[in-house]
C-alpha positions in Angstrom: 0.6 16.2 21.8 4.4 15.8 22.4 6.8 14.5 19.8 5.5 12.0 17.2 7.4 9.6 15.0 6.4 8.2 11.7 8.4 5.3 10.4 7.9 3.9 6.8 9.9 0.9 5.6 10.1 0.5 1.9 12.0 -1.9 -0.4 14.9 0.5 -0.8 14.7 3.2 1.8 13.5 3.6 5.4 11.9 7.0 6.1 11.6 8.5 9.5 9.7 11.7 10.3 9.8 13.5 13.7 7.2 16.1 14.4 7.7 18.4 17.3 4.7 19.6 19.5 4.5 23.0 17.6 4.8 21.4 14.1 8.5 21.6 13.3 9.5 18.5 11.3 12.8 16.7 10.8 13.1 13.9 8.3 15.7 11.1 7.7 16.0 8.8 4.7 18.3 5.8 5.1 18.8 2.5 3.3 16.5 -0.3 4.3 18.1 -3.4 5.8 16.1 -6.3 4.3 17.7 -9.0 6.5 16.5 -7.2 9.6 14.3 -4.1 9.0 14.7 -3.0 12.6 18.4 -2.2 12.1 17.5 0.5 9.5 14.5 1.7 11.5 16.5 2.3 14.7 19.3 3.9 12.8 16.8 6.3 11.2 15.1 7.0 14.5 18.5 7.8 16.2 19.3 10.3 13.4 15.9 11.9 13.5 15.8 12.4 17.2 19.2 14.1 17.4 19.2 15.9 20.8 15.5 15.2 21.5 15.1 13.1 24.7 13.5 9.7 23.6 11.0 9.8 26.6 9.4 12.9 25.0 8.0 10.8 22.2 4.2 10.3 22.8 3.2 8.4 19.6 4.9 6.1 17.1 3.1 5.2 13.8 4.6 2.5 11.6 4.0 1.4 8.1 5.6 -1.9 7.1 5.8 -4.2 4.1 6.4 -7.2 6.4 3.0 -8.9 5.7 3.2 -8.2 1.9 6.8 -9.6 1.7 5.8 -12.7 3.8 3.1 -13.5 1.3 5.1 -12.8 -1.9 8.3 -14.5 -0.6 6.5 -17.4 1.1 8.2 -16.8 4.4 5.1 -16.9 6.7 4.1 -19.7 9.1 3.0 -23.0 7.8 -0.7 -23.1 8.1 -3.2 -25.9 8.3 -6.6 -25.3 6.7 -9.7 -26.7 8.5 -13.1 -26.7 6.9 -16.5 -28.4 6.6 -16.5 -32.0 5.4 -16.7 -32.1 1.7 -14.8 -28.9 1.1 -11.2 -30.0 1.8 -10.2 -29.3 -1.8 -11.4 -25.7 -1.8 -7.9 -24.2 -1.5 -5.9 -26.7 -3.5 -8.3 -26.3 -6.5 -8.2 -22.5 -6.2 -8.9 -20.2 -9.0 -6.5 -19.4 -11.7 -6.7 -16.9 -14.6 -4.2 -17.1 -17.4 -3.3 -13.5 -18.1 -0.5 -11.7 -20.0 2.2 -14.1 -21.2 0.6 -17.1 -19.4 -2.2 -17.1 -22.0 0.2 -18.5 -24.6 2.1 -20.9 -22.4 1.3 -24.4 -23.5 3.1 -25.7 -20.4 1.4 -23.3 -17.9 1.8 -24.4 -14.3 -0.7 -23.0 -11.9 0.7 -21.2 -8.9 1.3 -23.1 -5.7 -1.8 -22.9 -3.4 -1.4 -21.0 -0.1 -1.9 -24.3 1.7 -0.7 -27.7 0.4 -3.4 -30.3 -0.1 -2.0 -32.6 2.6 -2.3 -29.7 5.1 -6.1 -29.4 4.5 -8.5 -31.1 7.0 -12.2 -31.6 7.3 -14.5 -31.7 10.3 -18.0 -33.2 10.5 -20.5 -30.3 10.6 -22.7 -28.2 8.4 -24.5 -24.8 8.8 -27.0 -23.5 6.3 -26.9 -20.1 4.6 -29.7 -19.0 7.0 -27.7 -20.1 10.1 -29.6 -23.3 10.8 -27.6 -26.3 11.9 -27.9 -29.0 9.2 -25.2 -31.3 10.7 -24.2 -31.0 14.4 -20.4 -30.6 15.0 -18.6 -33.8 15.8 -15.9 -33.0 18.5 -14.0 -36.2 17.8 -13.5 -35.2 14.1 -11.9 -31.9 15.3 -9.6 -33.7 17.8 -8.6 -36.1 15.1 -7.7 -33.2 12.8 -5.8 -31.5 15.7 -3.7 -34.6 16.4 -2.8 -34.9 12.7 -1.9 -31.2 12.5 0.3 -31.4 15.6 2.0 -34.6 14.2 2.9 -32.6 11.1 4.6 -30.0 13.2 2.2 -27.2 12.1 1.8 -24.4 14.7 -0.9 -22.3 13.0 -4.4 -23.3 11.9 -7.0 -21.3 9.9 -10.6 -22.4 10.4 -13.2 -21.5 7.7 -16.5 -23.5 8.0 -19.3 -23.2 5.5 -21.7 -20.3 6.2 -20.0 -19.5 9.5 -20.8 -15.8 9.0 -24.5 -16.8 9.6 -23.7 -18.8 12.8 -20.1 -18.7 14.2 -20.8 -21.1 17.1 -19.3 -24.2 15.3 -16.1 -22.3 14.4 -15.6 -21.1 17.9 -16.0 -24.7 19.2 -13.6 -25.9 16.6 -11.0 -23.3 17.7 -11.4 -24.2 21.4 -10.8 -27.8 20.6 -7.9 -27.2 18.2 -6.0 -25.0 20.7 -5.3 -28.2 22.7 -3.0 -29.2 19.8 -2.1 -26.0 17.9 -0.7 -22.8 19.5 -2.2 -20.4 17.0 -5.8 -20.7 15.7 -7.7 -18.1 13.7 -11.3 -18.4 12.6 -13.0 -16.7 9.6 -16.0 -15.4 11.7 -13.5 -13.2 13.6 -11.2 -12.3 10.8 -13.8 -11.3 8.2 -17.3 -12.8 8.4 -18.6 -12.4 4.8 -20.2 -14.8 2.4 -18.2 -16.4 -0.4 -16.2 -19.2 1.3 -13.2 -19.1 -1.0 -12.3 -15.5 -0.4 -13.2 -15.8 3.3 -10.9 -18.9 3.5 -7.9 -17.3 1.8 -8.3 -14.2 4.0 -8.3 -16.3 7.1 -5.3 -18.4 5.8 -3.3 -15.2 5.2 -4.1 -14.0 8.7 -2.8 -17.3 10.1 0.1 -17.1 7.7 1.5 -13.7 8.6 0.0 -13.3 12.1 2.8 -15.0 14.1 5.4 -13.2 12.0 3.8 -9.8 12.6 3.4 -10.5 16.3 7.0 -11.4 16.7 8.2 -8.4 14.7 6.1 -5.9 16.6 7.2 -7.3 19.9 10.8 -6.9 18.9 10.1 -3.4 17.6 8.5 -2.3 20.9 11.4 -3.9 22.8 13.9 -2.0 20.7 12.0 1.2 21.3 11.9 0.7 25.0 15.7 -0.1 25.1 16.1 3.2 23.3 14.0 5.0 25.9 10.8 5.3 23.9 7.7 4.0 25.8 5.0 5.6 23.6 2.2 3.5 22.2 2.9 2.0 18.8 0.3 2.2 16.1 0.4 0.4 12.7 -1.1 1.8 9.4 -3.8 -0.5 8.1 -4.5 -1.0 4.4 -7.7 1.2 4.5 -5.9 4.4 5.6 -6.5 4.2 9.4 -4.2 3.1 12.1 -4.5 0.3 14.6 -2.8 -0.6 17.9 0.2 -3.0 17.7 -1.9 -5.6 19.6 -4.7 -5.3 17.0 -2.2 -5.4 14.1 -0.7 -8.6 15.4 -4.2 -10.1 15.8 -5.4 -8.9 12.3 -2.1 -8.8 10.4 -3.9 -9.4 7.1 -5.2 -5.8 7.4 -1.7 -4.4 7.1 -0.8 -5.9 3.7 -1.1 -2.5 2.0 0.2 -0.6 5.0 2.9 1.5 3.4 1.1 2.6 0.2 -1.9 3.6 2.2 0.1 6.2 4.2 1.3 7.9 1.0 -2.3 8.2 -0.3 -3.3 9.7 3.0 -0.6 12.4 2.7 -1.8 13.2 -0.9 -5.4 13.6 0.3 -4.3 16.4 2.7 -3.0 18.7 0.0 -6.2 20.7 -0.2 -7.2 19.6 -3.6 -10.5 17.6 -3.7 -9.8 15.5 -6.9 -6.4 14.1 -6.9 -4.3 11.3 -8.6 -1.8 10.2 -6.0 1.5 9.3 -7.6 4.1 7.6 -5.4 7.4 6.5 -6.9 10.1 5.1 -4.6 13.1 2.9 -5.1 11.2 -0.3 -5.9 7.7 0.4 -7.1 5.3 3.2 -8.3 1.8 3.4 -6.9 -1.2 5.4 -8.0 -4.7 6.0 -6.5 -7.7 8.2 -7.3 -8.9 10.5 -4.6 -12.3 12.1 -5.2 -13.9 14.8 -2.9 -10.9 14.4 -0.6 -11.5 10.6 0.0 -9.4 7.8 -1.6 -11.2 5.0 -3.4 -11.6 2.0 -1.1 -11.9 -1.6 -2.2 -13.0 -4.5 0.0 -11.1 -7.2 -2.0 -7.7 -7.2 -3.6 -5.2 -9.9 -4.7 -1.8 -10.2 -3.3 0.8 -11.0 -6.0 -1.8 -10.7 -8.7 -0.9 -10.3 -12.4 -2.6 -8.5 -15.2 -3.6 -5.3 -13.6 -0.6 -3.9 -11.8 -0.8 -5.3 -8.3 -4.1 -6.7 -7.4 -7.5 -6.4 -9.1 -7.5 -9.2 -11.6 -9.6 -12.0 -10.2 -8.0 -15.4 -10.4 -4.4 -14.1 -10.0 -2.6 -14.0 -6.7 -4.3 -14.6 -3.3 -7.6 -12.9 -2.8 -7.9 -11.0 0.5 -11.2 -9.5 1.7 -10.3 -6.5 3.9 -10.7 -2.8 3.3 -7.8 -1.4 1.4 -7.1 1.8 -0.5 -7.6 1.0 -4.2 -4.2 1.1 -5.7 -2.5 0.3 -9.0 1.1 -0.7 -8.6 4.0 -1.3 -11.1 7.5 -2.5 -10.6 9.0 0.8 -11.6 11.2 2.7 -9.1 14.5 4.3 -8.9 16.2 0.9 -8.4 14.4 -0.7 -11.4 17.0 -2.5 -13.5 17.3 -1.7 -17.2 18.0 -4.7 -19.5 18.0 -5.7 -23.2 15.9 -8.8 -24.0 16.6 -11.5 -26.5 14.9 -9.6 -29.3 17.1 -6.5 -28.7 14.4 -4.4 -27.0 15.1 -2.2 -24.0 13.2 -3.2 -20.9 13.0 -1.6 -17.4 12.0 -3.5 -14.3 10.2 -5.1 -12.7 13.3 -6.5 -11.0 14.9 -4.0 -8.7 18.4 -3.5 -7.3 16.8 -2.6 -3.9 18.9 -1.3 -1.1 21.5 -4.1 -1.3 23.4 -3.9 -3.5 21.4 -0.9 -4.9 22.0 1.0 -8.1 25.5 1.1 -9.5 25.9 4.7 -8.5 25.5 3.9 -4.8 28.9 2.3 -4.8 27.8 -0.5 -2.7 28.7 -3.3 -5.0 25.8 -3.1 -7.5 26.6 -3.0 -11.2 23.3 -3.3 -13.0 22.1 -0.1 -14.7 19.0 1.3 -13.0 16.6 4.3 -13.4 18.6 6.1 -10.8 21.8 5.6 -12.8 20.1 6.9 -15.9 18.8 10.0 -14.1 22.3 10.7 -12.8 23.7 10.5 -16.3 20.9 12.8 -17.6 21.8 15.4 -15.0 18.5 15.2 -13.1 20.3 14.0 -10.0 23.6 15.3 -8.7 26.2 13.3 -6.9 25.2 15.2 -3.7 21.4 14.4 -4.1 21.3 12.0 -1.2 22.1 13.2 2.3 23.2 9.8 3.5 25.9 9.2 0.9 27.3 10.5 -2.4 26.4 9.1 -5.8 29.2 8.0 -8.2 28.7 9.5 -11.7 31.5 7.3 -13.0 29.9 4.1 -11.9 26.5 5.2 -13.3 28.1 6.0 -16.7 29.8 2.7 -16.7 26.5 0.9 -16.0 24.5 2.8 -18.6 27.3 2.3 -21.2 26.5 -1.4 -21.1 22.9 -0.7 -22.2 24.1 1.8 -24.8 26.5 -0.8 -26.2 23.8 -3.5 -26.4 21.5 -1.0 -28.2 24.2 0.6 -30.4 23.4 4.1 -29.3 25.1 6.9 -27.4 25.2 7.0 -23.6 22.8 9.9 -23.2 20.3 8.3 -25.7 20.3 5.1 -23.7 19.8 6.9 -20.4 17.0 9.0 -21.9 15.3 5.8 -23.3 15.4 4.3 -19.7 13.8 7.4 -18.4 11.1 7.4 -21.0 10.3 3.7 -20.7 9.9 3.8 -16.9 7.7 6.8 -17.4 5.5 4.8 -19.7 5.3 2.0 -17.2 4.1 4.5 -14.5 1.6 5.9 -17.0 0.1 2.4 -17.2 -0.7 2.5 -13.5 -2.4 5.9 -13.9 -4.3 4.5 -16.9 -5.6 1.6 -14.7 -7.1 3.8 -12.0 -8.5 6.4 -14.4 -9.2 5.7 -18.1 -9.7 2.0 -17.6 -12.4 2.8 -15.1 -14.1 5.4 -17.2 -12.5 8.4 -15.3 -11.2 11.4 -17.3 -7.9 12.2 -15.6 -7.7 15.7 -17.1 -9.9 17.2 -14.3 -7.5 15.9 -11.6 -4.4 17.2 -10.0 -1.4 14.8 -9.9 0.2 14.8 -6.4 3.7 13.5 -6.7 5.9 12.2 -3.9 8.4 9.5 -3.0 12.1 9.7 -3.6 11.8 9.4 -7.4 8.2 10.6 -8.1 8.8 14.3 -8.6 11.5 13.6 -11.2 9.0 11.9 -13.4 5.7 13.5 -12.5 5.4 16.2 -15.1 6.1 13.8 -17.9 3.6 11.3 -16.6 1.0 14.0 -16.2 1.6 15.2 -19.7 0.7 11.8 -21.1 -2.8 12.2 -19.8 -3.4 15.9 -20.5 -3.1 16.7 -16.8 -1.9 20.3 -16.5 -1.3 20.6 -12.7 1.2 18.7 -10.6 1.6 19.4 -6.9 4.8 18.3 -5.1 4.1 18.6 -1.3 6.6 19.6 1.3 8.4 16.6 2.6 7.6 14.8 -0.7 10.6 12.5 -0.4 9.2 11.1 2.9 5.5 11.7 2.3 4.4 8.3 3.4 6.2 8.6 6.8 4.7 12.1 7.2 1.2 10.8 6.2 1.4 8.2 9.0 1.1 11.0 11.5 -2.2 12.0 10.0 -3.7 8.5 10.4 -6.6 8.2 12.8 -7.1 5.2 15.1 -9.8 3.1 13.4 -11.3 -0.3 12.9 -13.8 -1.8 10.6 -16.3 -4.7 11.2 -18.5 -6.5 8.7 -21.2 -9.1 8.8 -23.0 -10.8 5.9 -26.7 -11.1 6.8 -29.1 -11.7 4.0 -32.6 -10.3 4.8 -31.6 -9.3 8.4 -34.9 -8.6 10.2 -33.4 -5.9 12.3 -30.5 -3.9 10.7 -30.2 -1.8 13.8 -29.4 -4.8 15.9 -26.7 -5.9 13.4 -25.1 -2.5 13.5 -25.3 -2.4 17.3 -23.4 -5.8 17.4 -20.8 -4.5 14.9 -20.3 -1.3 16.9 -19.8 -3.3 20.2 -17.1 -5.4 18.5 -15.5 -2.3 17.0 -15.5 -0.5 20.4 -13.8 -3.6 21.9 -11.2 -3.4 19.1 -10.3 0.2 20.0 -10.7 -0.3 23.8 -13.0 2.7 24.1 -16.5 3.2 25.5 -19.6 4.2 23.4 -20.0 7.9 23.3 -16.3 8.7 23.7 -15.4 12.3 22.7 -14.9 12.7 19.0 -15.8 9.1 18.2 -16.9 8.9 14.5 -19.2 6.1 13.3 -19.7 5.3 9.6 -22.3 2.8 8.6 -22.5 1.3 5.1 -24.1 -1.7 3.3 -23.2 -4.0 0.4 -26.2 -3.9 -2.0 -27.0 -5.7 -5.3 -29.9 -6.2 -7.6 -31.8 -9.3 -6.6 -30.6 -12.2 -8.7 -27.1 -10.7 -9.4 -23.9 -12.1 -7.9 -21.9 -9.0 -7.0 -22.6 -6.0 -4.9 -21.6 -2.3 -4.4 -21.0 -0.6 -1.1 -23.1 2.5 -0.3 -23.7 4.6 2.9 -26.5 3.3 5.1 -29.5 5.5 5.3 -33.1 6.0 4.3 -32.1 6.4 0.6 -30.0 3.2 0.2 -31.8 2.3 -3.0 -31.2 5.6 -4.8 -27.6 5.7 -3.6 -27.1 2.2 -5.0 -28.7 3.1 -8.4 -26.4 6.2 -8.6 -23.3 4.2 -7.8 -24.3 1.4 -10.2 -24.5 4.0 -13.0 -21.1 5.5 -12.0 -19.4 2.1 -12.0 -21.1 0.3 -14.9 -22.3 3.3 -17.0 -25.9 1.8 -17.1 -28.9 3.6 -15.5 -30.9 0.8 -14.0 -33.5 0.4 -11.2 -35.1 -2.6 -9.7 -35.5 -4.7 -6.6 -32.4 -4.7 -4.4 -31.1 -6.8 -1.5 -28.6 -6.0 1.2 -25.9 -8.6 1.5 -23.5 -7.3 4.2 -23.4 -4.6 6.8 -20.3 -2.6 7.5 -19.3 -0.3 10.4 -16.1 1.8 10.7 -15.2 3.4 14.0 -12.7 6.2 14.1 -11.0 8.1 16.9 -9.6 11.5 15.7 -5.8 11.8 16.2 -5.4 15.5 15.9 -5.0 15.5 12.1 -3.4 18.6 10.7 -5.3 20.7 8.3 -5.0 20.1 4.5 -1.7 21.3 3.1 -0.1 21.7 6.5 2.4 18.9 6.9 4.6 20.9 9.3 7.5 23.2 9.1 10.8 21.7 8.1 13.8 22.6 10.2 16.9 23.8 8.4 18.2 26.5 6.0 15.7 28.6 4.0 17.5 28.1 0.7 20.8 28.7 -1.1 21.7 30.8 -4.2 20.7 29.1 -7.5 23.4 27.0 -9.2 23.4 25.4 -12.6 24.3 22.2 -14.3 24.0 20.3 -17.5 20.8 18.3 -17.9 19.3 16.4 -20.8 16.1 17.6 -22.4 15.2 16.2 -25.8 13.1 19.3 -26.6 16.2 21.4 -26.3 18.3 19.1 -28.5 20.3 17.4 -25.7 22.2 18.7 -22.7 21.6 22.3 -21.7 22.7 24.4 -18.7 19.7 24.7 -16.3 19.2 26.4 -13.0 19.3 24.3 -9.9 17.4 25.7 -6.9 16.3 24.6 -3.4 12.5 24.6 -2.8 12.7 27.7 -0.6 14.3 29.7 -3.4 11.8 28.8 -6.2 9.5 31.7 -6.2 8.2 31.4 -9.7 10.1 30.0 -12.7 9.8 28.4 -16.1 11.4 25.1 -17.1 13.7 23.6 -17.8 14.9 23.7 -14.2 15.7 21.4 -11.3 14.5 21.9 -7.7 16.4 19.9 -5.1 15.0 18.8 -1.7 17.0 16.9 0.9 15.1 13.7 0.1 13.9 14.2 -3.5 14.4 16.1 -6.7 11.8 17.9 -8.9 12.4 18.1 -12.6 10.6 21.0 -14.4 10.6 20.1 -18.1 10.4 22.7 -20.9 6.9 24.1 -21.3 6.2 23.7 -17.6 6.3 26.4 -14.9 6.9 26.0 -11.1 5.7 28.1 -8.2 6.1 27.8 -4.5 2.9 27.8 -2.5 2.4 29.2 1.0 2.1 25.7 2.5 5.6 24.8 1.1 4.4 22.7 -1.8 5.6 23.3 -5.4 3.0 23.5 -8.1 4.0 22.6 -11.6 1.8 23.9 -14.4 2.0 23.0 -18.1 -0.1 22.9 -21.2 -1.3 19.4 -20.3 0.8 17.7 -22.9 4.4 16.6 -23.4 
């Protein structure tokens, strides 16, 4: 298969993994460059390649937070919203849920809608829920809207007409007419043709909002690669765990919003354990996901920038996006999370992060705020030589933590330990959301920890939930970048069709569209087709997704019981049809991430590290992964890109696949 590159851009670090044809792996972790992500990417690629000729690269897979950041930071293209006459206020009115501190704010101001009221336009037309034309389309009303959009200097338009999933012909005509005035036009029947006009509209708007930005970015990325001598095709990780071509990613940019986190979950699913809680802690955020029977949980709607449930599931917060995504809970808790004392004198950690610029105080890049990384350095969990790219300054870390200690009136080590504990509790909240809050007992799961900071905190987080096994895979510090190379080229299509007379014809149309997305012919070698449907009890408003087959009703009754805890049967109806098409990409077997190049290990050292169970600082062994064998905590295991902390009461053992398994009594 030649050499393959996985590139993951995070808020603090950019990770690059190079896999050779026979499985040897080299990895590079460098600081992200927020002003121009490509600077950090190309620097990392140059370091990872070393003496490898760039033309030998046969595949590049990329995960990016570009779409997410564009939505959160409001840096996307200005979009005009075009809809059916009478529904112009759909987006300005929106939906808002007052959660957390907003519940008590007497002067609560709703979030700014994704499209301003003056940029919303109506056209004369109306299609019924059954696809019948109630009001014919008036072309002049479209031209009138197009002239006004152009006069405002808007270059992107999102078209979402009522019930266009049932008959998209009006939307297509509107798009053709608008393109005389607007360069970029997206329509909901091509982006995501499902019922519920508000969610369909916001998804289409987000596609128009980030699409031009993504297209420009990927064009620049490919140009940079070519100038470097890499002509391999570029694939982009999608939110649902597959990968898509760069062309497809530019056309359906909204599908890449959860690109980076999805790659990490994919890596966790390949560890060989069927029931897993994925735990990814980087420099800016921590993310968790439940994997059952080797498959991560998938949601078909999430909320970007949502509040109240750690990153996306609380309806009425953020911008709803209807596209397949790995079901994650996310908290603003990472190595760069800033510790601060609030007006009441309580210690808080995050969600604000020092990022890569200026970074934690110990980076010596101009940052002075105390962060989780500074606290971990003071506690002895990190050493000044923990990062290959640069040395950490213990003096600057101590100075930063001392400010927190002074504000609290406690010793330096007590303040650092409190920061470590508080960020652990925040990450525990994310695990709680994806398990206990959904009726899942986490004690039967294995916690798979990765990310630059995850293995330092994993045992403590697991202990909070009675989880007795933690697996830290090889390449844990760059697991998301490594997971990218396991991604398979895939696409998903959906169509809402209530009471479709011929489901086979619906699936055939979806498959034809999916084949066109991937550019392959039906019956191609290894092609995998997965069909599913959204089902609900007749008279209910919300549906569940189950596999398509002769026993759809029993599968729905079973899932209904799993989700709601109620055993119920009755008349059902199919709301939407889904089809996912996948081309295998030579995935490695579970637990086989590749063989790391480099030394096999070094003799154990020791250093002082803080463990409250031992009464404070104690001298603990410090080993490389290859030298672990089997040991009991307290101990520290150092990787080139990450550090594993083995607390008292826990043991560690090296597995044949290179992962480290921590075992404890399930409590801490």
